[in-house]
C-alpha positions as CSV (number, residue, x, y, z in Angstrom):
1,M,0.4,-0.1,0.0
2,D,3.3,2.2,0.8
3,S,3.6,2.7,-3.4
4,L,0.1,3.5,-3.7
5,K,-0.7,6.8,-4.9
6,Q,-2.1,8.8,-1.7
7,E,-4.7,10.8,-4.0
8,I,-6.2,6.8,-4.2
9,K,-6.1,6.0,-0.5
10,K,-7.7,9.5,1.0
11,E,-10.3,9.0,-1.7
12,L,-11.1,5.2,-0.8
13,V,-11.3,6.9,2.9
14,L,-13.9,9.4,1.6
15,I,-15.8,6.8,-0.2
16,I,-15.7,4.6,2.8
17,K,-16.7,7.0,5.1
18,N,-19.7,8.3,3.2
19,K,-22.4,6.4,5.9
20,K,-23.5,8.3,8.5
21,E,-22.5,5.2,11.1
22,L,-18.8,5.7,9.9
23,L,-18.4,9.5,9.5
24,N,-17.0,10.0,12.6
25,L,-14.4,7.6,12.3
26,D,-10.5,8.9,12.3
27,D,-9.0,8.8,8.6
28,S,-5.7,7.1,10.3
29,F,-8.1,4.3,11.5
30,I,-9.9,3.8,8.4
31,E,-6.2,3.5,6.4
32,E,-4.9,1.1,8.6
33,K,-7.7,-1.2,7.7
34,I,-7.3,-0.5,4.0
35,D,-3.6,-1.4,4.4
36,K,-4.2,-4.7,6.2
37,A,-6.9,-5.7,3.9
38,L,-4.7,-4.9,0.5
39,L,-1.8,-6.8,2.1
40,N,-3.8,-10.2,1.4
41,N,-5.6,-8.9,-1.6
42,K,-3.2,-8.7,-4.5
43,K,-6.3,-8.7,-6.8
44,I,-7.1,-5.5,-5.3
45,R,-4.1,-4.0,-5.3
46,K,-3.6,-4.7,-8.8
47,K,-6.5,-3.3,-9.6
48,L,-5.9,0.2,-7.8
49,F,-2.5,0.5,-8.9
50,E,-4.0,0.4,-12.6
51,I,-6.4,3.4,-12.0
52,K,-5.0,6.6,-13.8
53,E,-7.9,8.5,-12.5
54,I,-9.7,8.7,-8.9
55,K,-13.4,9.2,-10.8
56,N,-13.0,5.2,-11.7
57,L,-12.9,4.0,-8.6
58,K,-16.3,3.9,-8.2
59,R,-16.6,2.0,-11.5
60,S,-15.4,-0.9,-11.0
61,K,-17.2,-3.9,-9.5
62,E,-13.9,-5.3,-7.5
63,V,-13.8,-2.1,-6.0
64,K,-17.0,-1.4,-5.1
65,N,-16.9,-5.1,-3.5
66,F,-13.6,-4.5,-1.5
67,I,-14.8,-1.1,0.4
68,S,-18.2,-2.6,1.1
69,E,-15.8,-5.1,2.9
70,I,-13.6,-2.8,4.7
71,R,-17.4,-0.7,6.0
72,R,-18.2,-4.7,7.3
73,V,-15.2,-4.9,9.2
74,L,-15.8,-1.4,10.5
75,R,-18.9,-2.1,11.4
76,Q,-17.9,-5.0,13.3
77,I,-15.2,-3.6,15.1
78,Y,-16.6,-0.5,15.9
79,G,-20.1,-1.1,15.8
80,V,-23.2,0.7,13.9
81,F,-23.0,2.5,16.7
82,D,-23.4,6.2,15.5
83,L,-26.8,7.1,14.3
84,D,-28.4,10.6,12.5
85,I,-27.3,12.3,16.4
86,K,-25.1,15.0,15.6
87,N,-27.4,18.3,16.5
88,K,-29.2,16.2,19.3
89,K,-26.4,14.8,21.2
90,Q,-24.4,18.4,21.6
91,E,-27.7,19.9,22.6
92,L,-28.3,17.0,25.4
93,I,-24.5,17.6,26.3
94,I,-25.7,21.3,27.0
95,K,-28.7,20.5,28.8
96,L,-27.2,18.1,31.4
97,G,-24.5,20.7,31.3
98,E,-27.0,23.1,33.3
99,N,-29.1,21.1,34.5
100,Y,-28.4,17.3,34.8
101,S,-31.2,14.8,35.5
102,Q,-31.6,10.7,34.3
103,R,-34.0,11.6,31.9
104,L,-31.4,13.2,29.7
105,M,-29.0,11.4,30.7
106,E,-31.1,8.8,29.3
107,E,-31.6,10.6,26.1
108,L,-28.2,10.5,25.6
109,L,-27.7,6.6,25.7
110,E,-30.6,6.3,23.3
111,L,-28.2,7.9,20.7
112,H,-26.1,5.3,20.5
113,Q,-26.9,1.7,19.9
114,S,-24.3,-0.3,22.8
115,T,-26.1,1.8,25.1
116,I,-29.3,1.8,24.4
117,E,-29.4,-1.7,25.2
118,R,-28.3,-1.1,28.4
119,I,-30.6,1.6,29.5
120,P,-33.3,-0.3,31.4
121,Y,-30.3,-2.3,33.2
122,Y,-27.9,0.7,34.0
123,E,-28.9,0.7,38.1
124,Q,-28.7,-2.9,38.0
125,L,-25.5,-3.0,36.4
126,F,-23.7,-0.4,38.3
127,E,-24.5,-1.7,41.6
128,E,-23.1,-5.3,40.6
129,I,-20.0,-3.4,39.9
130,A,-20.3,-1.5,42.5
131,S,-21.0,-4.4,45.3
132,R,-17.6,-5.8,44.0
133,N,-15.1,-3.0,43.6
134,K,-16.2,-0.8,46.6
135,G,-14.2,2.8,47.3
136,A,-13.2,2.5,43.5
137,K,-12.6,6.1,42.4
138,T,-10.7,6.5,39.5
139,I,-12.6,4.4,36.1
140,L,-10.8,3.5,32.9
141,D,-13.5,2.6,30.4
142,L,-11.9,0.9,27.1
143,G,-13.8,1.0,24.2
144,C,-16.2,3.3,25.8
145,G,-18.7,4.6,23.4
146,F,-21.3,6.9,25.1
147,N,-20.9,4.9,28.3
148,P,-18.9,8.0,29.8
149,Y,-22.3,9.6,29.9
150,A,-23.6,7.5,32.2
151,T,-20.9,8.6,35.0
152,R,-23.2,10.2,37.2
153,L,-24.9,7.3,37.7
154,L,-22.0,4.9,38.3
155,E,-21.1,7.9,41.3
156,E,-24.2,7.4,43.0
157,K,-23.8,3.3,43.3
158,L,-20.2,4.0,43.9
159,G,-21.1,6.8,46.7
160,V,-17.7,8.3,45.3
161,K,-16.6,11.2,42.9
162,I,-14.7,9.4,40.5
163,D,-12.1,10.4,37.6
164,Y,-12.9,8.8,34.6
165,Y,-10.6,8.1,32.3
166,A,-12.5,6.8,28.7
167,S,-11.1,5.6,25.4
168,D,-12.4,5.2,22.2
169,I,-11.0,4.9,18.8
170,S,-13.4,8.3,17.3
171,T,-11.3,11.7,18.4
172,K,-14.8,13.7,17.8
173,N,-16.6,11.4,20.5
174,M,-13.6,11.9,22.9
175,I,-13.6,15.9,22.6
176,D,-17.6,15.5,23.1
177,I,-16.8,13.5,26.4
178,K,-14.5,15.7,27.4
179,K,-16.7,19.1,27.0
180,Y,-19.6,16.6,28.9
181,F,-16.8,15.8,32.2
182,S,-16.0,19.7,32.2
183,L,-19.4,20.7,32.0
184,I,-20.9,18.3,34.8
185,G,-17.5,18.7,37.0
186,V,-16.1,15.1,36.4
187,K,-12.3,15.1,36.4
188,G,-10.4,12.9,34.1
189,D,-9.8,13.1,30.2
190,A,-10.8,10.8,27.1
191,K,-8.5,9.8,24.6
192,A,-9.0,8.2,21.0
193,I,-6.6,5.4,20.7
194,D,-6.6,2.4,18.2
195,L,-5.8,-0.2,21.0
196,V,-5.1,-3.0,17.9
197,T,-1.8,-1.3,17.2
198,N,-1.2,1.2,20.0
199,Y,-2.4,-0.5,23.1
200,Q,1.2,0.5,24.3
201,E,-0.3,4.0,24.8
202,L,-1.8,2.4,28.1
203,K,1.0,3.0,29.9
204,T,0.8,6.8,30.3
205,F,-3.1,7.1,29.6
206,P,-4.2,7.6,32.1
207,P,-1.1,8.6,33.8
208,K,-1.3,6.7,36.9
209,K,-2.9,3.7,38.8
210,V,-6.8,3.2,38.5
211,D,-9.1,1.2,40.8
212,L,-11.6,-0.3,38.0
213,V,-11.2,-0.9,34.3
214,L,-14.2,-1.3,32.0
215,M,-14.2,-3.3,29.2
216,F,-17.6,-3.6,27.4
217,K,-18.0,-5.7,24.2
218,L,-14.7,-4.6,22.9
219,L,-11.9,-7.7,23.4
220,D,-14.0,-10.3,20.8
221,S,-14.4,-7.0,18.4
222,L,-10.2,-6.6,18.9
223,E,-9.4,-10.0,18.7
224,T,-11.4,-10.3,15.2
225,I,-8.7,-7.6,13.9
226,K,-5.3,-8.9,15.7
227,K,-5.6,-12.2,17.4
228,N,-3.6,-12.4,21.3
229,V,-4.0,-8.6,21.3
230,S,-6.4,-8.8,24.2
231,E,-3.9,-11.0,26.6
232,K,-1.2,-7.9,25.9
233,I,-3.5,-5.4,26.9
234,I,-4.7,-7.2,30.0
235,D,-1.2,-7.3,30.9
236,L,-0.4,-4.1,30.7
237,L,-3.1,-3.1,32.5
238,L,-2.5,-5.6,35.2
239,T,0.4,-3.3,36.0
240,K,-1.3,-0.2,36.7
241,A,-4.9,-1.6,37.4
242,K,-7.1,-3.3,40.4
243,G,-10.4,-4.2,39.4
244,F,-11.4,-5.4,35.8
245,V,-15.2,-5.9,34.2
246,V,-15.3,-7.3,31.0
247,S,-18.2,-7.7,28.9
248,F,-19.2,-9.7,25.6
249,P,-22.9,-10.0,23.6
250,T,-24.7,-12.9,24.0
251,R,-26.6,-12.1,21.2
252,S,-26.1,-10.4,17.9
253,L,-27.2,-6.7,17.3
254,G,-30.3,-6.4,17.5
255,G,-31.0,-9.6,19.8
256,N,-31.9,-11.8,16.7
257,K,-29.2,-14.5,17.1
258,V,-27.7,-16.4,20.0
259,I,-23.7,-16.3,20.4
260,S,-22.6,-19.5,21.3
261,N,-20.5,-19.8,25.0
262,D,-17.9,-20.8,22.6
263,K,-16.9,-17.9,21.7
264,R,-15.8,-16.6,24.8
265,V,-14.0,-19.5,25.6
266,W,-10.5,-18.0,24.9
267,F,-11.0,-15.4,27.0
268,E,-12.0,-17.6,30.4
269,K,-8.5,-20.0,28.9
270,L,-6.5,-16.6,29.4
271,L,-7.8,-15.4,32.8
272,E,-6.9,-19.3,33.9
273,R,-3.5,-18.7,32.5
274,K,-3.4,-15.6,34.8
275,N,-4.7,-17.8,37.7
276,L,-7.4,-14.6,37.9
277,V,-10.4,-15.7,39.6
278,Y,-13.6,-14.4,37.7
279,E,-17.6,-14.4,38.7
280,T,-19.6,-13.9,35.7
281,F,-23.6,-11.4,35.8
282,E,-26.0,-11.9,32.6
283,L,-27.9,-9.2,31.7
284,P,-30.6,-9.4,28.3
285,N,-27.4,-10.1,25.3
286,E,-24.7,-9.4,27.5
287,I,-22.2,-10.9,29.8
288,F,-20.2,-9.4,32.4
289,Y,-16.9,-11.1,34.0
290,F,-15.8,-9.6,36.8
291,F,-12.0,-10.2,38.4
292,R,-9.4,-8.5,40.2
293,N,-5.7,-8.4,40.2
294,K,-4.4,-10.4,43.2
295,D,-0.9,-8.3,43.0
296,F,-2.1,-5.0,42.8
């Protein structure tokens, strides 16, 4: 891909992002997925190298199929999470900053496909988290999506003011979360990190040890891109974190298809290799693993 004309790569990114659910993804993240896909597709590499004019990109059936496949991968990783929400999202963030209420919080969570599923169960989930992580004051939320917008509810269940550090792959979403934290007075930060290629950034983000790491519906997506990257992330986090909550979907997006328990065996074996004792808790469509760092 290094030899591919830069303008063709840029045009591919623009075409791929021409879907509202992918619009907020960083260009560099999409470029990386293009590069990886091309390494395993000599036919498309040859086709792209032969293209002399940008306008001809959309005329090739092979290129169209390639673009569709990249979009499919991105949706699988990121989830079809961003709906048509930009203006409403900004409006709700400001309203919450002016006069916080759980109703407004839930309206904001409804704008994200991952969090909308949890709205009826957030209180129950956070009570389960609090019962196992009493006194947790510093939170690291990886692959956070819109989860940080429920910070106030988590504080209520933990019974303490928390420092909240959030990360996801969309720079725009991280900017919005930082704005939200500032408006409602939550200490912390939000940073865009591609955990597949840049998980080492977790050495310095956050810049201190944490009481609790949240990774909701994250690790299975990472494993589809790079096998065993989850173990590297957990090994790094074990140097700076006490408690962990990791979740996996038990049904496909929309709840139409049951996901086999076999899909999570790799993770349970990982925990066993690390001598990490875990408990599980289930909600409709999602299972949560609770474990603690015995050496922290």
